[in-house]
N, CA, C and O of each residue as an XYZ file, in Angstrom:
908
protein
N      84.736     47.553    206.723
C      84.420     48.132    205.076
C      84.445     47.054    204.004
O      85.436     46.333    203.891
N      83.295     46.909    203.145
C      83.166     45.660    202.421
C      84.071     45.766    201.326
O      84.842     46.725    201.279
N      84.063     44.663    200.209
C      85.426     44.238    199.428
C      84.888     45.465    198.215
O      85.689     45.473    197.280
N      83.994     46.257    198.065
C      83.873     47.275    197.053
C      83.910     48.488    197.658
O      82.973     49.249    197.902
N      85.392     48.640    197.941
C      85.874     49.958    198.852
C      86.403     51.145    197.740
O      86.814     52.248    198.101
N      86.312     50.706    196.336
C      86.599     51.860    195.283
C      85.822     52.163    194.671
O      85.361     51.277    193.950
N      85.253     53.435    194.577
C      84.129     54.224    193.904
C      83.987     54.015    192.562
O      85.012     54.148    191.893
N      83.133     53.768    192.086
C      82.546     53.486    190.584
C      82.942     54.627    190.329
O      84.158     54.787    190.231
N      81.812     56.065    190.096
C      81.727     57.070    189.636
C      83.560     57.459    189.500
O      84.490     57.169    190.253
N      83.527     58.121    188.376
C      85.108     58.760    188.114
C      85.602     59.685    189.230
O      86.547     59.479    189.991
N      84.745     60.797    189.182
C      84.695     61.852    190.348
C      85.167     60.998    191.281
O      86.383     61.062    191.464
N      84.686     60.378    191.790
C      84.579     59.910    193.372
C      86.215     59.249    193.209
O      87.117     59.789    193.850
N      86.488     58.170    192.398
C      87.455     57.605    192.169
C      88.547     58.559    192.329
O      89.340     58.283    193.230
N      88.774     59.656    191.632
C      89.455     60.401    191.422
C      89.782     61.323    192.759
O      90.768     62.059    192.710
N      89.133     61.297    193.705
C      89.053     62.101    195.177
C      89.650     60.962    195.845
O      90.675     61.108    196.511
N      89.065     59.806    195.711
C      89.565     58.776    196.400
C      91.309     58.177    196.201
O      91.912     57.589    197.098
N      91.740     58.409    195.184
C      92.833     57.836    194.736
C      93.777     58.928    195.194
O      94.864     58.529    195.612
N      93.532     60.390    195.192
C      94.088     61.390    195.543
C      94.054     61.283    197.299
O      95.052     61.915    197.646
N      93.563     60.922    198.171
C      93.534     60.664    199.388
C      94.038     59.536    199.629
O      94.319     59.576    200.827
N      94.380     58.363    199.144
C      94.862     57.104    199.163
C      96.364     57.339    199.219
O      97.134     56.817    200.026
N      96.822     58.601    197.793
C      98.298     58.569    197.614
C      98.888     59.200    198.555
O     100.002     58.881    198.970
N      98.139     60.262    199.040
C      98.717     61.207    200.118
C      98.674     60.591    201.704
O      99.340     60.993    202.658
N      97.804     59.630    201.683
C      97.907     59.040    203.338
C      99.409     57.812    202.921
O     100.237     57.735    203.829
N      99.648     57.089    201.856
C     100.324     56.272    201.636
C     101.643     56.673    201.580
O     102.573     55.904    201.826
N     101.791     57.923    201.248
C     103.048     58.784    201.281
C     103.553     59.131    202.639
O     104.692     58.955    203.070
N     102.636     59.595    203.179
C     102.675     59.961    204.747
C     102.737     59.252    205.401
O     102.925     59.737    206.517
N     102.684     58.102    205.410
C     102.915     56.618    206.205
C     103.273     55.757    205.526
O     102.623     54.711    205.536
N     104.252     55.860    204.821
C     104.764     54.741    203.889
C     105.668     53.769    204.732
O     105.642     52.558    204.513
N     106.432     54.301    205.657
C     106.948     53.193    206.634
C     106.265     52.469    207.663
O     106.530     51.287    207.887
N     105.416     53.099    208.291
C     104.239     52.314    208.796
C     103.410     51.304    207.869
O     103.099     50.211    208.343
N     103.102     51.588    206.769
C     102.465     50.951    205.864
C     103.204     49.639    205.260
O     102.774     48.675    204.626
N     104.504     50.006    205.725
C     105.631     49.144    204.733
C     105.853     49.359    203.458
O     106.360     48.435    202.821
N     105.583     50.416    202.880
C     105.516     50.776    201.448
C     107.292     50.964    201.154
O     107.987     51.589    201.955
N     107.747     50.461    200.166
C     109.271     50.809    200.099
C     109.177     52.135    198.916
O     108.113     52.351    198.335
N     110.165     52.801    198.705
C     109.809     53.909    197.887
C     109.853     53.485    196.371
O     109.499     54.218    195.447
N     110.232     52.478    196.269
C     109.786     51.676    194.451
C     108.159     51.947    194.713
O     107.580     52.793    194.032
N     107.249     50.965    196.029
C     106.120     51.320    195.822
C     105.343     52.247    195.393
O     104.426     52.278    194.573
N     106.073     53.351    196.378
C     105.473     54.793    195.930
C     105.172     55.455    194.842
O     104.159     56.080    194.530
N     106.509     55.181    194.105
C     106.768     55.499    192.648
C     105.521     54.804    191.732
O     105.109     55.549    190.842
N     104.947     53.647    191.815
C     104.351     52.878    191.301
C     102.968     53.646    191.465
O     102.375     54.361    190.658
N     102.713     53.356    192.480
C     101.185     54.038    192.901
C     101.286     55.662    192.257
O     100.356     56.125    191.596
N     102.393     56.351    192.514
C     102.582     57.770    191.972
C     102.082     57.893    190.275
O     101.320     58.638    189.658
N     103.014     56.660    189.902
C     102.706     56.744    188.362
C     101.496     56.372    188.026
O     101.164     56.908    186.968
N     100.468     55.493    188.590
C      99.420     55.173    188.582
C      98.566     56.570    188.562
O      98.015     57.176    187.643
N      98.642     56.730    189.440
C      97.978     58.066    189.983
C      97.848     59.196    188.660
O      96.823     59.657    188.159
N      99.308     59.453    188.298
C      99.846     60.706    187.083
C      98.876     60.096    185.812
O      98.065     60.756    185.162
N      99.241     58.445    185.623
C      98.573     58.369    184.095
C      97.083     58.460    184.354
O      96.342     58.997    183.531
N      96.534     57.828    185.739
C      95.032     58.191    185.336
C      94.686     59.785    185.641
O      93.809     60.273    184.928
N      95.060     60.302    186.248
C      94.422     61.875    186.185
C      94.530     62.491    184.450
O      93.601     62.968    183.797
N      95.719     62.325    184.083
C      95.879     62.711    182.643
C      94.691     61.922    181.946
O      94.082     62.662    181.173
N      94.301     60.921    181.987
C      93.566     59.852    180.977
C      92.123     60.900    181.305
O      91.350     61.278    180.424
N      92.023     61.185    182.548
C      90.574     61.727    182.962
C      90.238     63.064    182.834
O      89.140     63.538    182.541
N      91.696     63.856    183.175
C      91.317     65.108    182.453
C      91.125     65.296    180.530
O      90.417     66.048    179.859
N      91.941     64.420    180.222
C      91.736     64.524    178.780
C      90.284     64.038    178.304
O      89.839     64.515    177.260
N      89.411     62.965    179.143
C      87.918     62.504    179.075
C      87.344     63.793    179.505
O      86.580     64.179    178.619
N      87.388     64.587    180.450
C      86.685     65.723    180.811
C      86.831     67.005    179.551
O      85.934     67.847    179.501
N      87.643     67.057    178.868
C      87.982     68.078    178.159
C      87.339     67.475    177.118
O      86.714     68.315    176.470
N      87.212     66.167    176.610
C      86.787     65.855    175.356
C      84.889     65.802    175.673
O      83.967     65.957    174.872
N      84.867     65.551    176.990
C      83.276     65.502    177.104
C      82.442     66.843    176.810
O      81.408     67.077    176.184
N      83.330     67.595    177.524
C      82.888     69.580    177.026
C      83.061     69.912    175.897
O      82.251     70.637    175.319
N      84.099     69.481    175.357
C      83.656     69.665    173.699
C      82.669     69.324    172.776
O      82.137     69.956    171.863
N      82.484     67.749    173.373
C      81.173     67.228    172.760
C      80.022     68.041    173.027
O      79.277     68.416    172.121
N      79.833     68.351    174.333
C      78.417     68.805    174.950
C      78.237     70.465    174.250
O      77.164     71.042    174.072
N      79.515     70.955    173.957
C      79.806     72.412    173.117
C      79.203     72.195    171.511
O      78.320     72.846    170.953
N      80.101     70.903    170.918
C      79.652     70.454    169.820
C      78.201     70.246    169.559
O      77.707     70.957    168.683
N      77.324     69.264    170.261
C      76.107     69.080    170.373
C      75.351     70.195    170.233
O      74.427     70.263    169.422
N      75.755     71.312    171.153
C      74.657     72.391    171.202
C      74.952     73.126    170.120
O      74.019     73.811    169.701
N      76.073     73.196    169.483
C      76.291     74.216    168.341
C      75.446     73.129    167.438
O      74.332     73.618    167.246
N      75.558     71.833    166.810
C      75.063     71.439    165.810
C      73.653     71.707    166.041
O      73.036     71.898    164.994
N      72.951     71.779    167.125
C      71.260     71.563    167.592
C      71.057     73.087    167.011
O      70.195     73.405    166.192
N      71.864     73.816    167.503
C      71.360     75.624    167.496
C      71.381     75.730    165.722
O      70.585     76.526    165.224
N      72.246     74.966    164.838
C      72.681     75.305    163.629
C      71.542     74.563    162.628
O      71.228     74.984    161.514
N      70.984     73.332    163.299
C      69.817     72.616    162.661
C      68.439     73.451    162.953
O      67.605     73.538    162.052
N      68.281     73.884    163.852
C      67.199     74.559    164.117
C      67.370     75.675    163.145
O      66.545     75.652    162.232
N      68.331     76.749    163.110
C      68.522     77.869    161.946
C      68.377     77.449    161.046
O      67.856     78.224    160.244
N      68.651     76.202    160.571
C      68.185     75.642    159.228
C      67.109     75.227    158.881
O      66.850     75.307    157.680
N      66.312     74.762    159.612
C      65.167     74.081    159.710
C      64.200     75.465    159.412
O      63.283     75.507    158.593
N      64.618     76.498    160.227
C      63.496     77.821    159.867
C      64.113     78.077    158.742
O      63.344     77.470    157.997
N      64.927     78.519    158.034
C      65.128     79.124    156.732
C      64.345     77.937    155.748
O      63.471     78.179    154.915
N      64.920     76.583    156.093
C      64.047     75.767    154.672
C      62.616     75.874    154.887
O      61.989     75.511    153.892
N      61.822     76.288    155.951
C      60.344     76.321    156.554
C      60.045     77.436    155.454
O      59.111     77.293    154.665
N      60.905     78.586    155.437
C      60.611     79.575    154.843
C      60.491     79.493    153.607
O      59.523     80.083    153.127
N      61.206     78.915    152.884
C      61.170     78.867    151.214
C      60.379     77.726    150.889
O      59.763     77.780    149.824
N      60.258     76.566    151.689
C      59.349     75.556    151.388
C      57.804     76.258    151.350
O      56.958     76.006    150.493
N      57.659     77.095    152.358
C      56.280     77.536    152.343
C      56.003     78.641    151.111
O      54.939     78.574    150.497
N      56.940     79.599    150.794
C      57.246     80.362    149.344
C      57.175     79.457    148.109
O      56.807     79.966    147.050
N      57.490     78.190    148.155
C      57.626     77.223    146.980
C      55.946     76.848    147.050
O      55.115     76.987    146.152
N      55.798     76.447    148.108
C      54.135     75.850    148.096
C      53.004     76.599    147.895
O      51.887     76.171    147.606
N      53.418     77.991    148.099
C      52.611     78.944    147.926
C      52.250     79.220    146.343
O      51.116     79.253    145.864
N      53.324     79.382    145.748
C      53.835     79.541    144.204
C      52.580     78.938    143.430
O      52.035     77.881    143.746
N      52.215     79.721    142.418
C      50.839     79.065    141.847
C      51.307     77.733    140.973
O      50.769     76.641    140.790
N      53.104     78.575    140.314
C      53.292     77.238    139.181
C      54.168     76.318    139.780
O      54.961     75.798    138.995
N      54.256     75.916    141.164
C      54.898     74.743    141.657
C      53.849     73.495    141.444
O      52.684     73.598    141.829
N      54.291     72.437    140.874
C      53.907     71.101    140.283
C      54.329     70.093    141.770
O      55.079     70.290    142.726
N      53.461     69.015    141.385
C      53.564     68.039    142.427
C      54.894     67.262    142.374
O      55.563     66.890    143.338
N      55.192     67.060    140.840
C      56.408     66.656    140.443
C      57.546     67.128    141.421
O      58.156     66.433    142.234
N      57.703     68.580    141.134
C      58.678     69.448    141.685
C      58.363     69.519    143.626
O      59.131     69.606    144.584
N      57.397     69.461    143.543
C      57.286     69.047    145.156
C      57.917     67.558    145.596
O      58.733     67.390    146.502
N      57.476     66.755    144.932
C      58.337     65.387    144.981
C      59.880     65.440    145.107
O      60.567     64.755    145.865
N      60.352     66.491    144.123
C      61.471     66.236    143.566
C      62.346     66.754    145.060
O      63.231     66.109    145.622
N      61.757     68.192    145.505
C      62.288     68.852    147.062
C      62.113     67.633    148.096
O      62.497     67.772    149.257
N      61.575     66.532    147.689
C      60.975     65.678    149.084
C      60.177     66.833    150.074
O      60.583     66.994    151.226
N      59.320     67.417    149.687
C      58.424     68.134    150.892
C      56.793     67.770    150.684
O      56.570     66.758    150.019
N      55.924     68.332    151.072
C      54.836     67.580    151.654
C      53.797     67.998    149.675
O      53.866     69.060    149.057
N      53.036     66.781    149.274
C      52.460     66.917    148.114
C      51.036     66.433    148.637
O      50.707     65.387    149.196
N      50.295     67.575    148.256
C      48.818     67.193    148.707
C      48.199     66.364    148.120
O      48.288     66.174    146.907
N      47.402     65.680    148.972
C      46.649     64.256    148.469
C      45.290     65.093    147.680
O      44.351     65.778    148.084
N      45.805     64.582    146.254
C      44.471     65.218    145.357
C      43.307     64.249    145.043
O      42.437     64.422    144.189
N      43.477     62.946    146.087
C      42.317     61.967    145.947
C      42.258     61.576    147.362
O      42.659     60.446    147.642
N      41.821     62.334    148.287
C      41.380     61.987    149.579
C      40.738     60.585    149.797
O      39.680     60.278    149.249
N      41.416     59.757    150.611
C      41.361     58.507    151.421
C      39.832     58.455    151.533
O      39.450     59.296    152.347
N      38.845     57.763    150.998
C      37.281     57.495    151.769
C      37.095     57.382    153.034
O      37.842     56.585    153.602
N      36.250     57.990    153.729
C      36.192     57.097    155.227
C      35.420     56.128    154.945
O      34.442     56.080    154.199
N      36.067     55.108    155.786
C      35.080     53.637    156.145
C      34.054     54.052    157.203
O      34.231     54.584    158.299
N      32.747     53.602    156.477
C      31.651     54.115    157.277
C      31.612     53.414    158.800
O      31.099     53.912    159.802
N      32.311     52.089    158.695
C      32.369     51.245    159.559
C      33.441     51.387    160.929
O      33.246     50.955    162.066
N      34.592     52.120    160.418
C      35.662     52.306    161.434
C      35.177     52.746    162.645
O      35.551     52.233    163.700
N      34.145     53.912    162.581
C      33.541     54.652    163.665
C      33.029     53.740    164.519
O      33.046     53.904    165.739
N      32.675     53.001    164.100
C      31.598     51.640    165.376
C      32.432     50.790    165.689
O      32.079     50.037    166.597
N      33.852     50.568    165.077
C      34.961     49.535    165.715
C      35.601     50.559    166.432
O      36.770     50.177    166.372
N      35.611     51.657    167.102
C      36.420     52.061    168.245
C      35.417     52.176    169.477
O      34.228     52.418    169.270
N      35.922     51.998    170.772
C      35.233     51.923    172.000
C      34.669     53.713    172.123
O      35.218     54.794    171.912
N      33.230     53.260    172.598
C      32.753     54.866    172.836
C      33.167     55.503    173.672
O      33.924     54.985    174.492
N      32.831     56.800    173.757
C      33.704     57.603    174.585
C      33.347     57.465    176.193
O      32.195     57.127    176.465
N      34.174     57.682    177.153
C      34.013     57.462    178.727
C      33.550     58.851    178.965
O      33.634     59.699    178.076
N      33.015     59.134    180.258
C      32.669     60.325    180.536
C      33.003     60.703    181.807
O      33.191     59.929    182.745
N      33.080     61.952    181.838
C      33.697     62.500    183.645
C      32.817     63.705    183.801
O      32.937     64.695    183.079
N      31.772     63.579    184.931
C      30.894     64.714    185.112
C      31.697     65.557    186.483
O      32.290     65.013    187.415
N      31.519     66.853    186.284
C      31.964     68.168    187.101
C      30.523     68.881    187.617
O      29.981     69.842    187.072
N      30.173     68.352    188.489
C      28.755     68.946    188.811
C      29.019     69.958    190.195
O      28.144     70.102    191.048
N      30.247     70.571    190.264
C      30.527     71.057    191.792
C      29.930     72.542    191.525
O      29.345     73.052    192.481
N      30.000     73.132    190.572
C      29.068     74.670    190.620
C      27.465     74.345    190.418
O      26.988     73.489    189.673
N      26.853     75.139    191.168
C      25.406     75.202    190.872
C      25.023     75.093    189.672
O      25.731     75.574    188.788
N      23.814     74.435    189.355
C      22.762     74.678    187.978
C      23.830     74.403    186.647
O      23.554     74.997    185.605
N      24.980     73.556    186.671
C      25.653     73.462    185.584
C      26.250     72.167    185.907
O      26.436     71.706    187.032
N      26.634     71.438    184.339
C      27.636     70.590    184.636
C      28.354     70.408    183.500
O      27.882     70.559    182.373
N      29.870     69.980    183.826
C      30.934     70.109    182.907
C      30.896     68.692    182.421
O      31.022     67.706    183.147
N      30.716     68.684    181.164
C      30.951     66.873    180.725
C      32.225     66.554    180.103
O      32.316     66.917    178.930
N      32.992     66.103    180.486
C      34.302     65.582    179.849
C      33.963     64.230    179.206
O      33.609     63.227    179.827
N      34.127     64.340    177.833
C      34.293     62.606    177.439
C      35.388     62.693    175.992
O      35.905     63.455    175.176
N      35.239     61.096    176.484
C      36.819     61.069    175.351
C      36.940     59.906    175.641
O      36.004     59.258    176.109
N      38.502     59.255    175.349
C      39.270     57.966    176.008
C      39.596     58.526    177.151
O      39.370     57.725    178.057
N      40.130     59.780    177.643
C      40.547     59.647    178.765
C      40.084     60.993    179.810
O      40.937     61.790    180.202
N      38.769     61.104    180.151
C      38.350     62.092    180.347
C      38.257     62.877    181.500
O      37.592     63.895    181.691
N      39.316     62.022    182.542
C      39.807     62.628    183.532
C      40.893     63.682    183.256
O      41.239     64.495    184.113
N      41.462     63.624    181.907
C      43.082     64.418    181.861
C      42.770     64.864    180.694
O      43.042     64.106    179.762
N      42.264     65.897    180.431
C      41.950     66.898    178.804
C      43.534     66.854    178.235
O      43.780     66.880    177.029
N      44.241     66.807    178.941
C      45.476     66.504    178.174
C      46.020     65.649    177.248
O      46.829     65.782    176.331
N      45.234     64.529    177.812
C      45.410     63.091    176.692
C      44.639     62.692    176.151
O      44.686     61.641    175.512
N      43.137     63.883    176.329
C      41.936     63.074    176.000
C      41.381     63.707    174.432
O      40.331     64.281    174.143
N      42.589     63.321    173.582
C      42.242     63.811    172.112
C      41.574     62.421    171.271
O      42.141     61.329    171.286
N      40.446     62.645    170.642
C      39.556     61.557    170.159
C      40.284     60.552    169.520
O      41.428     60.786    169.129
N      39.710     59.359    169.352
C      40.636     58.471    168.685
C      39.951     58.166    167.212
O      38.772     57.816    167.177
N      40.811     58.326    165.854
C      40.611     58.632    164.511
C      39.500     57.072    164.229
O      39.687     55.953    164.706
N      38.691     57.395    163.570
C      38.338     58.751    162.715
C      37.586     59.732    163.122
O      37.124     60.612    162.396
N      37.377     59.583    164.714
C      36.083     60.577    165.331
C      37.032     62.267    165.227
O      38.202     62.637    165.311
N      35.951     62.765    165.045
C      36.362     64.283    164.946
C      35.130     65.169    166.031
O      34.950     66.386    166.006
N      34.428     64.217    166.895
C      33.794     64.931    167.771
C      32.752     63.773    168.627
O      32.966     62.578    168.427
N      31.901     64.089    169.348
C      30.995     63.414    170.272
C      29.627     64.217    170.044
O      29.496     65.422    169.827
N      28.352     62.930    170.185
C      27.275     63.644    170.273
C      26.795     63.187    171.632
O      26.911     62.038    172.057
N      26.095     64.476    172.437
C      25.599     63.951    173.757
C      24.266     64.359    173.828
O      23.809     65.448    173.483
N      23.606     63.288    174.360
C      22.252     63.589    175.112
C      21.940     63.618    176.257
O      22.721     63.222    177.122
N      20.875     64.032    176.512
C      20.630     64.328    177.974
C      19.179     63.933    178.634
O      18.104     64.349    178.203
N      19.342     63.054    179.760
C      18.161     62.953    180.347
C      17.731     63.519    181.434
O      18.555     63.672    182.337
N      16.394     63.960    181.631
C      16.576     64.945    182.927
C      15.712     63.971    183.970
O      14.536     64.113    184.307
N      16.522     63.088    184.318
C      16.178     62.103    185.615
C      17.324     60.878    185.608
O      18.380     60.801    184.979
N      16.904     60.254    186.245
C      18.156     59.008    186.517
C      17.516     57.951    185.832
O      16.298     57.905    185.659
N      18.370     57.049    185.417
C      17.787     56.009    184.351
C      17.663     54.769    185.369
O      18.690     54.364    185.913
N      16.509     54.202    185.620
C      16.057     53.250    186.402
C      16.871     52.281    186.420
O      17.770     52.076    185.604
N      16.530     51.501    187.559
C      17.754     50.290    187.572
C      16.975     49.120    186.805
O      15.765     48.902    186.877
N      17.850     48.466    186.113
C      17.537     47.209    185.276
C      16.792     47.889    183.923
O      15.949     47.245    183.298
N      17.131     49.063    183.590
C      16.581     49.383    182.322
C      17.043     48.740    181.082
O      18.267     48.861    181.099
N      16.694     48.130    180.037
C      17.536     47.139    179.427
C      17.142     47.823    177.793
O      17.705     47.243    176.864
N      16.189     49.046    177.405
C      16.270     49.039    176.203
C      16.537     50.585    176.739
O      15.605     51.176    177.284
N      17.754     51.196    176.587
C      18.092     52.523    176.998
C      17.572     53.681    175.822
O      16.953     54.724    176.034
N      18.031     53.137    174.556
C      17.460     53.838    173.478
C      15.509     54.014    173.434
O      14.918     54.355    172.409
N      15.011     53.792    174.365
C      13.354     53.710    174.271
C      12.978     55.045    175.512
O      11.839     55.438    175.767
N      14.270     55.570    176.153
C      13.994     56.423    177.001
C      13.984     57.914    176.733
O      14.630     58.174    175.718
N      13.514     58.855    177.256
C      13.224     59.987    176.476
C      14.631     61.001    176.217
O      14.770     62.137    176.670
N      15.396     60.414    175.548
C      16.751     61.147    175.416
C      16.188     62.438    174.673
O      15.163     62.564    174.003
N      17.134     63.316    174.988
C      17.275     64.961    174.447
C      18.516     64.963    173.634
O      19.585     64.541    174.075
N      18.356     65.454    172.415
C      19.661     66.199    171.812
C      20.315     67.362    172.561
O      19.684     68.310    173.028
N      21.754     67.185    172.636
C      22.026     68.466    173.408
C      22.987     69.056    173.076
O      23.107     70.174    173.576
N      23.978     68.627    172.199
C      25.107     68.858    171.215
C      26.056     67.889    170.733
O      26.311     66.782    171.207
N      26.588     68.513    169.629
C      27.278     67.765    168.719
C      28.661     68.705    169.209
O      28.696     69.931    169.112
N      29.667     67.941    169.696
C      30.767     68.682    170.264
C      31.684     68.386    169.621
O      31.734     67.163    169.498
N      32.814     69.117    168.909
C      34.096     69.104    168.396
C      35.261     68.844    169.034
O      36.339     68.588    168.497
N      34.909     68.948    170.755
C      36.242     68.757    171.170
C      35.491     68.856    172.933
O      34.370     69.349    173.059
N      36.287     68.317    174.199
C      35.966     67.912    175.401
C      36.845     69.006    175.903
O      37.976     69.300    175.515
N      36.123     69.553    176.833
C      34.500     69.517    177.079
C      33.463     70.117    177.172
O      33.526     71.303    176.850
N      32.423     69.704    177.526
C      31.075     70.405    177.126
C      30.225     71.135    178.424
O      29.556     70.593    179.303
N      30.495     72.445    178.209
C      29.660     73.010    179.600
C      27.990     72.934    179.071
O      27.563     73.445    178.036
N      27.174     72.138    180.100
C      25.649     72.275    179.975
C      25.322     73.171    180.899
O      25.705     72.808    182.011
N      24.724     74.281    180.896
C      23.773     75.054    181.945
C      22.420     74.629    182.016
O      21.695     74.926    181.067
N      21.922     73.955    183.018
C      20.675     73.680    183.317
C      20.005     74.270    184.014
O      18.797     74.042    184.080
N      20.630     75.226    184.753
C      19.672     76.691    185.158
C      18.949     76.271    186.317
O      18.206     77.227    186.541
N      18.710     75.306    187.272
C      18.039     74.786    188.092
C      18.659     73.225    188.412
O      19.259     72.376    187.752
N      18.036     73.382    190.165
C      18.042     71.699    190.403
C      17.641     70.826    189.935
O      16.429     70.703    189.758
N      18.574     69.859    189.549
C      17.959     68.703    188.667
C      18.671     67.392    188.674
O      19.862     67.487    188.971
N      18.272     66.301    188.444
C      19.105     64.815    188.124
C      19.444     64.819    187.135
O      18.363     64.600    186.588
N      20.265     64.910    186.202
C      20.277     64.660    184.751
C      21.209     63.642    184.433
O      22.216     63.545    185.135
N      20.989     62.694    183.272
C      21.811     61.718    183.326
C      22.108     62.085    181.711
O      21.355     62.893    181.168
N      23.540     61.306    180.726
C      23.981     62.098    180.024
C      24.948     60.618    179.203
O      25.758     59.889    179.776
N      24.526     60.552    177.806
C      25.436     59.433    177.383
C      25.768     60.282    175.854
O      25.137     61.160    175.266
N      27.162     59.511    175.513
C      27.737     60.525    174.375
C      28.203     58.859    173.062
O      28.551     57.700    173.290
N      27.975     59.549    171.943
C      29.002     58.954    171.152
C      29.853     59.753    170.267
O      29.767     60.980    170.225
N      30.813     58.954    169.440
C      31.533     59.896    168.525
C      31.156     60.150    167.038
O      29.983     59.804    166.902
N      31.450     60.414    166.369
C      30.785     60.998    164.863
C      32.131     61.211    164.255
O      33.078     61.825    164.747
N      32.044     60.466    162.840
C      33.349     61.050    161.850
C      33.004     62.364    161.027
O      31.952     62.968    161.235
N      33.948     62.789    160.067
C      33.665     64.152    159.496
C      32.757     63.464    158.227
O      33.069     63.907    157.121
N      31.857     62.612    158.238
C      30.923     62.093    157.297
C      29.424     61.910    158.088
O      28.353     61.705    157.517
N      29.631     62.033    159.500
C      28.693     62.279    160.383
C      27.938     60.711    160.890
O      26.889     60.519    161.506
N      29.137     59.561    160.247
C      28.859     58.714    160.776
C      28.620     58.505    162.363
O      29.088     59.217    163.252
N      27.911     57.541    162.498
C      28.004     57.634    164.156
C      28.427     56.150    164.773
O      28.391     55.138    164.072
N      28.801     56.141    166.057
C      29.409     55.113    167.028
C      28.665     54.580    167.751
O      27.619     55.223    167.662
N      28.506     53.596    168.596
C      27.896     53.112    169.678
C      27.703     54.537    170.748
O      28.462     55.506    170.773
N      26.647     54.362    171.468
C      26.420     54.962    172.527
C      27.331     54.517    173.578
O      27.337     53.334    173.919
N      28.138     55.423    174.139
C      28.875     54.711    175.903
C      27.529     54.829    176.720
O      26.415     55.267    176.434
N      28.053     54.289    177.798
C      27.131     53.912    179.020
C      26.806     55.282    179.720
O      27.619     56.202    179.807
N      25.738     55.306    180.125
C      25.244     56.661    180.643
C      25.548     56.775    182.009
O      25.617     55.844    182.811
N      25.795     58.431    182.313
C      26.341     58.732    183.727
C      25.888     59.683    184.084
O      26.009     60.664    183.350
N      25.019     59.846    185.628
C      24.221     60.816    186.179
C      24.710     61.427    186.932
O      25.861     61.070    187.184
N      24.162     62.678    187.730
C      24.669     63.334    188.468
C      23.180     64.469    188.887
O      22.193     64.761    188.212
N      23.541     64.820    190.079
C      22.481     65.669    190.973
C      23.161     67.118    190.860
O      24.278     67.394    191.297
N      22.149     68.142    190.085
C      22.947     69.592    190.372
C      21.803     69.815    191.050
O      20.698     69.280    190.967
N      22.582     71.418    192.319
C      22.112     71.711    193.047
C      21.517     73.214    192.189
O      21.792     73.608    191.056
N      20.816     73.685    193.009
C      20.142     74.869    192.788
C      21.245     76.148    192.816
O      20.857     77.303    192.640
């Protein structure tokens, strides 16, 4: 056994200490322990056990207190939101009163949209699901492989989708010169494209903001749909 024979966790130390004391008392003579030695060990065990029991009681009380506190806060928030909703809906409530209460004050002068902001974010990435015949599910956004995290980056409020009914020729430099067709303006991902027949299709997407300013096109993605 190594030098670190005393368990670090308190519950294990309590059990270990109890076994140590029991064995020491039963084998005192063989271990060379005097009655005074045993009294010292027993006193140490009693002092520790009382302190540990008090600690456990305090921990349990703290847990109960924390749960009670959270329950009371949740109830208080429900009550406060009820009255805030009533005050906010009241026609005579002024913004000064809202500020005094510390609740939401409506933005009377909306912040203007920067038309260049949409061009500064990375274009949407795409993930195509063409596992079902004659259709493609287009996932587009910053994390198209996980729709739970695929929210658009501000100021984007959606993406525009174009389709090309062929593969993109290798080495094509001017993608804009290809016969793209507008497919949809999508306020969320994914978008279901029902092709209706077997085909090779290519998609590209770009973000737009609330004023229809558009960002750069993302790289095209192709797939082959079965009949």
